[in-house]
C-alpha positions in Angstrom: -0.5 4.6 -8.6 -2.6 6.0 -5.8 -3.8 3.5 -3.2 -7.2 4.3 -1.7 -7.2 5.2 2.0 -9.2 2.9 4.2 -12.6 4.3 5.0 -13.1 5.6 8.5 -15.7 3.8 10.5 -16.3 2.5 14.0 -13.5 0.1 15.0 -11.0 1.2 12.4 -7.9 3.4 13.0 -7.9 6.8 11.3 -5.7 7.2 8.3 -2.3 8.8 9.1 -1.6 12.4 8.2 -0.5 12.8 4.6 3.0 14.0 5.4 3.8 10.7 7.2 2.5 8.5 4.2 4.5 7.8 1.1 3.5 5.7 -1.9 6.0 4.2 -4.4 5.8 1.9 -7.5 8.3 -0.3 -9.3 7.7 -1.8 -12.7 9.3 -5.1 -13.7 10.7 -6.1 -17.2 7.7 -8.4 -17.7 5.1 -5.7 -17.1 4.4 -6.6 -13.5 4.2 -3.8 -10.9 4.9 -3.6 -7.2 3.6 -0.7 -5.2 4.1 -0.1 -1.5 2.9 2.4 1.1 5.1 3.5 3.9 3.9 5.3 7.0 6.4 6.6 9.6 9.2 4.6 7.9 7.4 1.3 7.9 5.8 -0.5 4.9 2.1 -0.8 5.7 0.8 -2.1 2.4 2.2 -3.9 -0.7 0.2 -4.1 -3.9 1.4 -6.5 -6.6 -0.2 -6.2 -10.1 0.6 -9.0 -12.5 0.9 -8.2 -16.2 -2.3 -10.3 -16.7 -4.2 -7.8 -14.5 -4.5 -9.8 -11.3 -4.0 -7.6 -8.2 -2.8 -8.9 -4.8 -2.9 -6.6 -1.8 -0.9 -7.4 1.3 -1.6 -5.4 4.5 1.5 -5.3 6.8 0.9 -5.3 10.5 3.6 -5.0 13.2 3.6 -6.0 16.8 4.4 -3.0 19.0 
């Protein structure tokens, strides 16, 4: 599953370089899927897709 990169516009951070971004997906026995994006070793987004088709996206933010 490819997650779309955030569009670049005023006030938003630029997307990280492709080599520092990794996307993974895990499928459950009931048909649900969990995908996550890591950037520089940190999870930055979690996408949960239910077997009914509902999608929940969670953006992860860290305090520096």
